[in-house]
N, C-alpha and C positions, 0 to 999 in steps of 0.2 A: 476351228480345231484342225490340227494337222492331219493329213490323210493317213499317215502311219499310226497316229494315236487312235484314230477311228478303227483301223484294222486290228490293233491290239485289243481294244474294247470288245470287238466281235469275237476274237479268239478266246479272251477271258470268259466271255459269256458262254461260249461253247463248253469250256472246261467245267464251269459251274453246273451247267445243265447235265453234263455227263456224270458228275459226282453225285448230284441229288438223285439222278435216275438209278445209280448203283447203291443207294441206300443211305447216303450222308444226310443227317438232319440239317446240318449247316455246311455250306461250302463257300470258300472265298478264294478268288484267283487273282494273281498279280501277273502282269505281262510287261516286260521291259524290252526296249531296243535302243541301241546307241551306236554312235560312230565316234571314234577318238583319233585325233591326229597329233603326233608328237614330233617335234623337230629340235635338234640340238646342234650347235656349232661350237667350235673352239679355235681361237686364233684365226678366225675368218674362214675356216674350212668346215663343211658339213661333216658331222660325226654320226648323225642318226636322223632318218626320216621314217616314221612308222605310222601306218594307218590300219586301224582294226575296227571291225564291226562285231557287235555282240547282241545276242537275243536270248531271253530266258523267260520261263514261265514257272510260277510257284503256286502251289495249291495247299490250302489248309482245310481239312475236313474235321467235323465234330460229330460224333455218334454218341448220343447220351452225354456223358461228361468226359468222354475220351477224345483226344484230339491228336492229329498228326499232320506234319508238313512234308511235302515232297517238291522236287525241283526237276526241270528238264530244259534242254535247249532244242529239243526235237518237236517241231510243230506239225509233223505229219499225223494223220489219224491214228496210226499205230503208236506214235510217241505220246500223244495225248491220252490214249487209252491206258498205256502203261503208267503214266503219271497218276491217273485216277485209281487204278487198281492197287498201286503201291500205297497210296494214301489210305485207302479203305482198309487194307491189310494191317498197316502200321497202327492205325487208330485202335484196332481190336487188341493190340498188344500193349498199348500205353496205359499209364496209371490215370485213374479218374481225377479230374480237377474241375469242380463246378465253377470256379472263378474265371476259367479260361474262355468262357463263352463271349461272343462279340457284343457290341452295344445293342440295345433294343432297337428294332427296326424304326421305331418312331423317332429315334434320335439321329438317324442318318441324314446327311445333307440332301436336300431336294433341289436347291438352286445353288450354284457355285459362283463365287466372285470371279470377275475377269481380271487377271493380273498379267502384266507384260513380262514374259519370261523367255520368249523366243525371238531371235533375230535371224531373218532369212539370209542376211549377208554372211553369217557365220557358215552356213551350208556351202557357200561358194568359195571358201578359202581352200586353196590347194597347197600341196607340199612345197612347191617352188616359192609361193608367197610367204609361207611360214619360215622357210630358210632365210629368205631375204630380210624379213623383220628381225630375226634373231641376229643375223650378221650386222645389221644396222645398229642394233642396241649395243652389241659388243664393241663395234667400231667406235661408237660415241664414248663408251667408257674408256677404252684404251687410248683414245686421242685427247682425253680431257686434261691430262697432266703427265709430264715425263716420269713421275714417280709411280705411275701405273705400269708395272713391268711385266705383267703376265695376266692370264685369265683362266678361270675355271670353266669358262664358256657361257653361252646364253641359250635359253630354251623358250620355245613357243609351244603352247598346247591349245587344242580346240576340242570341245566336247559337245555333241548333240545327243539329246536323250528324249525318249518318248516313254510314257508311263501310263498304265491303265490298272484300275482296280474294279472288280465286279464281285458282289456278294449275293448270296441267296436271300439275304434280308431285304434286298431291293435297291442296293446302291450300284450305280454305273457311272464311272467318270474316268477322265484321263487328262493329261496335259503334257506339253512338250517344253523343253528348255534348251538354252545354249549357254556356253561358258567359254571364255578365252582368257589366256594367261601368258604374260611375257616377263622373263626375268633374265638378269645377267649377274655374274660374279667376278669382278675384276680383282686382281692381286696387286698390292703395292709393296714397295720396299723402301727402307731408309738407309742412311749411311752406315748404320751398324749391321746391316744385312738382315734385320728382322723383317719378316713378311707379315702382311695382314690381308685377310680375305673379307670382302664385304659383299653384300647382296642387296639388290632392290628389285621389286616386282610390282606388277599391277594385274588385276583380274576383274573382269566385268562380264555380264551376260550379253551386252550389246557391243559389237566391235567398235562402233563410233565413239564409245565412251572410254575406251582404253587409252591410257597415256601413250604418247608417241614413243617409238623406239629410241629416238634421240634423248628425250626427257628421262626415260628409264635408265639409259646408259650413263648420262651425266650424274643423276642422283646416286646411282650405284658407285660411281667413282668418288663422289664427294664423301659418301659414307665410309668408303674404304680408306681414303686418305686421312679422314678424321681420326682413325684408330691408331695412326702412327705415333710412336712414343708413349704408348700406354704404360701406366704404372699401377702397382698394387696400392690400394688404400690402406690406411691404418684401421684399427678396430675402435669403434665408437658408436654411440647412439646419435642419429642425426636424421633430418628430413630426407625423404627419398621421393623423387619425382619419377613417374613411370611414363615412358613414351607410349603412344597408342599400341604399338606392337607388343610391348610388355604388358600393358593393361589387358589386351586380348588374351594373353597367356594366363593371367590371373583369373579372368572371367571363365576361361575354360575349366579351371579347377573348381570354381564356384558352381558352374553348371553341373558338373558331376555330382556335387553334394546336394543340389536342388532337385535332382531327378527322383521320381517316385520309386524306382527300383532301389536306389540307395537308401531311401527313407524306410521302406518296409523291411529291408534287410538289416536295418539298424547300423549301416555302415557310413553314416554321415554325421558331422558335428551339428547339422541343422535339425536333427530329429527332435520333435516336440517343440520346436521354436516358432511355429506358424503364429503370426500375430505379434511376435516379440521384436524388439529393436535389435538388429544384428549388424547394423552399419551406421555410418554417418547420415545425418538428414540430407546430405547432398547426393546420396546414392539412390538412383532410380534405375531399375533393371526390368526390362520387359522382353518377352519373346514374341516377335511380330512376324507372322508368315504372310502378311498382306501387303508388304512393301513392294511397290512396282519395281521390277528389275532387281530385286534383292537376291543375293546369292542363295539363300535358303527358303525363298518364298514358295508357297504351294497353295492351291485353292481348297484342298481337303487333306486330311491326315491319312495315315496308313490303315485306318479302320473305317473310312468313309464319313467321318465327322467333318462338318464345315470348319474351315480354318478360322481362327480368331486370335486377337491380340490378348496375351496373358501378362498381367503385371505380376512380377515375381517379388520385387522389392520396391516399396514406395516410401520415400523420405526416411530410408534406413530401416523400415519395418518389413519383415518377411510376410508377404501377403498370400503366397501360394507356392506350391511345388509344381513341377511339370509332371503331368500324369497321363498315362494311357488308360484304357478301360481296366486292364488287369491290376495295375498298381493302385488305381483309384479304389477298386473293390477291396484290395488288401488293407487300405487305409480308411475305408468307409466313406469315400468321396467319389465325385463324378470325374470322368476324364476331362482334361483341359484341352482336348483336341490335339494332343502332342505325340501321337503315335506315328512311328515310321515303320515301313515294312519293305524289305527286299524280296527277292524271289526265293531265297533259301531258308527263311525262318519265319516265326510268328511275329506279330507286332511287338514293338518295344518303344520305350520313351526316347525321343530325340528332339533337339531344338530345331527351330527354323532359322530365324535371325535373332540371335540372343545378344541384346545390346544394352550397354550402359549408356544412358542418355547423356548428351552433351550438356555442358554447363555454360557459363557466361565468360569465363576468363580465357584469355589467349595463353598459349604455352609460354610466351615471353613474360607475361604477367605472373604466371605460376612460378617460373624459375626465378623471376625478379624478387619474389617474396622469401627467398632462401639466402641466408648469410653464408652458411657452410653446410653442404650436403652433397648428394650425388643425383645424377640423372641417368636412370637405367634405360638403355635402348634395347637390350635383349637379355634373356635368361636361359639357363641351361641346367640340366640335371633333373632329378625326380624327388626332391626333398619335400614331400607333402604327405601328411597323414590325414586322410579324409575323415576319420573317426574322431580325432581330437582337434583337428584344425591346425596342428603344428606345421609351420611353413618355413623352409630354408632352401634357397635356390642359389646357384651360381649366377653371377651377373657381370655385365660389362656396360660401359657407357662413358659418362663424363663427370668430372668433378664440378661442383657449383661453388663459386666463391664470390661473395658480395653481390649476389643476384645475377651472376653471369656464368656461362659455361667457361671452365678454365682449361681443361685438358682431359685426355682420355684416361680411363682406368680399365683394368681387366683383372681376372683371377680374384674376384670378390665374392662374398656371400652376403645375401640380405635375408634376415629372418625375423619372424614375429608370428604369434598365433594369428590365424587367418581372420577370426572374428574381430580381434583387436585391430588388425590391419584395416579392415573395412570401417571400423568405428573411428579410426584416426585419419580418414580421408578428409582433408580440410580445403581442397580445391579440386574442381573438375573442369577440364578444358572444353573449348568450343570446337575442337578439331577432330570430330568424329568422322571417320572415313570407312564406308561399308564395302570392304573388299572380300571379306570372308564371313561365314555364318556367325562367328563370335567376334564382337568388335566393341571397342570403347575408345574414348578420347584420352588425352593426357590427364593423369591424376597425381595429386601430391598426398603422401602419407606423412603426417607431422613428425613421426619419430619411429625409426626402426634400428635394429642392430645391424651394423655393417662391419664385416670382418675381411681383412686381406687374406688371400688364399695362401 
């Protein structure tokens, strides 16, 4: 365990002891510390180098059935004393809620899985290195083709975080993590003067796994050039293939609907459908916090429960919602170990690594099975009704003709009820790439409404 994490556990323990000594029946303390480095360049020149450190402490106390949460960044004895006093006072003013109590102490994790989340090499990255990597990525993009005429810049980011949770119920734990990201956005132009902006990025917990700046720049340029000459599609029903980036956007919408908070508030089209078929037999979705080096991995959740893999959809059937203790009690169920908590509020449901499992088909095979359709590479807009499942989003990508990509399109809309969309998935790709907490491979929907903008 990192030395800073051990220090945070000690401080969180002190906060809990102070709170129980002042009369709290239950006390839970969160302590966080982090260091962020951001660097941005444009046209080969540095625009920004920023490094910041942050530290915070959160406390939740429960007295009877009344609870309150307070926050401070002041770790002095006076600062911690004020944190406790404020929480005790606010609890006396709050409305009672017997469901807000934490898990039973017998449910708390006693042994924690060891998950690789921290790369010491990330601690050694300095601003000069960050600038150099960003310059190299942008240079590779700008030098890829004469049609790359400008750049929106390139960015490198590094995050180091330490987290601790201590509860009066007997939980003490903490972990540290690192994360690095590199992106660039070249601009291309054609003979008509129309410009296109593309972007490519990569992110990993371990520096050695990050794609090289040259590879990121070249791919960003390729994606940008591929947009040149984009046309509006006509309006028709046709197969739609979703690139992994677009699949991730779809999964993000589904995640919000599968959250326990949305279920007990009756604000999800998945209400009452546990055990029912809500998708194609090819759909397998799980939330897995135990993936080594996963972007959302964690050894325990925000309430001190041991992390575990939760199957959400199995062969198209909805098996479970994601629940913390509160939403579980609202629904008469147990927590799925899916709580998250920052320093400024109570626990709430959050995914770890929310993944649509990869299939057997390559993207080329999936596209090859389409006579006439579209390949969506990105979506925009907010056309989704979580209560009804109605879905309509702006999209751009490529036409598919006779099993091959034909040319770019833009200013299109794809629409279909979300449950029907899930049920019409007839191919799942093998190209799963875990760069973010919500991820999926290429998928094909047999039929959707496509309209030109």
